[in-house]
C-alpha positions in Angstrom: 85.5 108.7 108.2 84.7 109.2 104.6 82.1 108.3 102.0 78.4 108.1 102.8 78.6 108.9 106.5 75.5 110.1 108.3 75.8 113.0 110.8 73.4 112.5 113.7 72.6 115.5 115.9 69.5 114.3 117.8 70.6 113.7 121.4 68.2 110.8 122.0 69.5 108.9 118.9 73.1 109.6 119.9 72.4 108.3 123.4 70.9 105.1 122.0 74.1 104.4 120.0 76.3 105.2 122.9 74.3 102.9 125.2 74.9 100.0 122.8 78.6 100.6 122.9 78.5 100.7 126.7 76.4 97.5 127.0 78.5 95.5 124.6 81.8 96.7 126.2 82.9 97.9 122.8 86.5 99.1 122.6 86.9 102.8 121.7 89.8 104.0 119.7 90.8 107.5 120.9 93.1 110.0 119.2 94.3 113.3 120.7 94.4 116.1 118.0 98.0 116.7 116.9 99.1 113.2 118.1 99.8 110.2 115.9 99.1 107.4 118.4 95.7 105.9 119.1 94.7 104.7 122.5 92.0 102.4 123.9 89.2 103.3 126.2 85.7 102.2 127.1 82.4 103.9 127.7 81.6 103.7 131.4 78.3 105.6 131.7 76.0 108.2 130.0 74.4 111.0 131.9 70.6 110.7 131.8 70.3 114.4 131.1 72.7 114.0 128.2 75.2 116.5 129.5 78.2 114.3 129.7 79.6 110.8 129.3 82.2 108.9 131.4 85.2 107.3 129.7 87.8 104.9 131.1 91.3 106.3 131.3 93.4 105.8 128.2 95.5 102.7 127.6 98.5 102.7 127.2 99.0 105.1 130.0 101.2 107.4 127.9 98.1 109.0 126.5 96.7 110.3 129.8 99.1 113.3 130.3 98.7 114.3 126.7 94.9 114.2 127.0 94.8 116.2 130.2 96.9 118.9 128.5 95.0 119.0 125.2 91.5 118.3 126.7 90.2 117.4 123.2 89.7 113.9 121.8 88.4 112.1 118.8 86.6 108.8 119.5 85.8 106.1 117.0 84.4 102.6 117.4 83.1 99.7 115.3 80.0 97.8 116.3 78.1 95.2 114.2 79.5 96.5 110.9 78.8 100.2 111.8 81.5 102.8 112.3 80.7 105.4 114.9 82.7 108.5 115.7 82.6 111.8 117.5 84.7 114.7 118.8 84.4 116.1 122.3 86.3 117.7 125.2 87.3 116.5 128.7 85.5 118.4 131.5 87.4 116.8 134.3 89.3 113.8 135.7 86.9 112.3 138.2 86.8 109.4 140.7 84.5 106.6 139.6 84.2 104.0 142.4 87.9 104.5 143.3 89.1 104.5 139.7 90.0 107.5 137.6 87.8 108.3 134.7 87.2 111.2 132.2 84.0 113.2 132.4 83.5 114.2 128.7 80.9 116.5 127.2 78.1 114.7 125.6 78.7 114.6 121.8 76.9 117.3 119.8 77.2 115.2 116.7 77.7 111.5 116.0 79.1 110.3 112.7 77.5 107.0 111.6 78.7 105.0 108.7 77.6 101.5 107.6 80.6 99.4 106.7 81.0 96.3 104.5 79.5 93.2 106.0 82.7 91.3 105.8 84.2 93.6 108.5 83.9 92.5 112.1 84.2 94.5 115.3 87.6 96.0 115.2 90.0 96.2 118.1 92.2 99.3 118.7 95.7 98.1 119.4 97.6 98.9 122.6 100.9 99.4 120.8 101.7 100.5 117.3 102.3 97.5 115.0 104.4 98.3 111.9 103.0 97.1 108.6 104.2 97.1 105.0 102.1 97.2 101.9 103.2 96.5 98.4 101.5 97.3 95.1 104.0 95.2 93.1 105.9 98.3 92.2 106.5 100.2 95.5 106.5 99.4 99.2 105.0 101.7 101.8 105.5 101.4 105.6 103.0 102.5 108.1 101.2 101.1 111.2 97.9 99.4 112.1 95.3 101.5 113.8 92.7 98.7 114.3 92.4 95.1 113.3 89.7 92.5 112.7 89.8 89.0 111.2 88.3 90.5 108.0 90.4 93.6 107.5 92.2 96.5 109.2 92.7 100.2 109.2 96.2 101.4 108.3 97.9 104.8 108.8 100.7 106.3 106.8 102.6 109.6 106.9 102.2 111.8 103.8 103.4 111.8 101.2 102.9 108.1 100.6 105.1 106.0 98.3 102.0 104.4 96.8 99.2 106.4 95.3 96.3 104.7 97.1 93.0 104.4 95.3 89.7 103.0 96.4 89.1 99.5 95.0 92.8 99.0 94.5 94.2 95.6 95.4 97.5 95.6 97.3 99.5 92.6 96.4 100.9 92.3 99.9 100.1 93.4 103.5 102.7 92.2 105.9 103.0 92.5 109.7 104.3 90.5 112.7 101.7 88.8 114.9 104.5 87.9 117.3 108.2 87.4 117.3 107.9 84.1 115.4 104.9 84.6 113.2 104.6 86.9 110.1 101.2 87.5 108.7 100.8 88.4 105.0 97.9 88.7 102.6 96.6 90.6 99.6 94.1 93.3 100.5 91.5 95.5 98.8 91.3 99.2 99.7 87.7 100.0 100.8 88.1 103.6 101.9 90.7 106.4 102.1 90.9 109.5 104.3 93.6 112.1 104.5 94.3 114.5 107.3 96.3 117.4 105.7 96.9 119.1 109.0 98.6 116.1 110.6 100.0 114.9 107.2 98.5 111.5 107.6 96.6 109.1 105.3 94.4 106.3 106.5 93.1 103.4 104.4 90.6 100.7 105.3 91.4 97.4 103.7 89.6 94.1 103.4 91.7 90.9 103.2 91.4 89.0 99.9 91.4 85.2 99.6 92.3 84.8 103.2 93.2 81.2 104.1 91.2 79.6 106.9 94.3 79.1 109.0 95.2 82.8 108.7 91.7 83.9 109.6 91.7 81.7 112.7 95.1 83.1 113.7 93.8 86.7 113.3 90.6 85.9 115.2 92.7 84.6 118.1 94.7 87.8 118.2 91.6 89.9 118.1 89.9 87.9 120.8 93.0 88.1 123.0 93.0 91.9 122.7 89.3 92.1 123.4 89.6 90.0 126.5 92.5 92.0 127.8 90.6 95.3 127.5 87.4 93.9 129.0 89.3 92.4 131.9 90.9 95.8 132.5 87.4 97.5 132.4 85.9 94.9 134.8 88.6 95.6 137.4 87.1 99.1 137.9 
């Protein structure tokens, strides 16, 4: 996260935000330090004493072994136009009503950032979806971290072919929705963050002049991903 983010350290306020994520079955995007891929999870419960929280096992399953070895995780979520994020550590793998779950230390700090109103609740993607962006001079290839019908977060390996700047309009963002359908639109860069350690750059973009048919197509994809994750959580 970058820009005018607020750092919240009061446990009662952090707990309030986390309870909203839990109640709304909000998808969590989880990154393991040192790894490039992002995984889905959900918040199962919050300890009343604010000592720990319970998270659903990572999806896809490939992230589980890496998390159990590293024990550290970075969690982010989008809820009602607000981006939330925190870092924590896994205390143990536990049994929650017959299903595995991670007992995670209650976050000491929550990063809170108000996003543009045009952005909707984003969905972390199960599998990496390649994307290409073009500034009319150069093309840069990366992948989608999360997606909504109004915009998306993209990740690229440094150095990038394009010198990204906030407010810059990319002439073309292109990715495959399925084997037959290619989505493409111009997009405006809203925020940029760089992780020098992992040599990665993330940009948040807002689609520009999106046709109604394209917006409906994206919304169907987002809804499909949301339903799949909620169904998985409800099977617990």
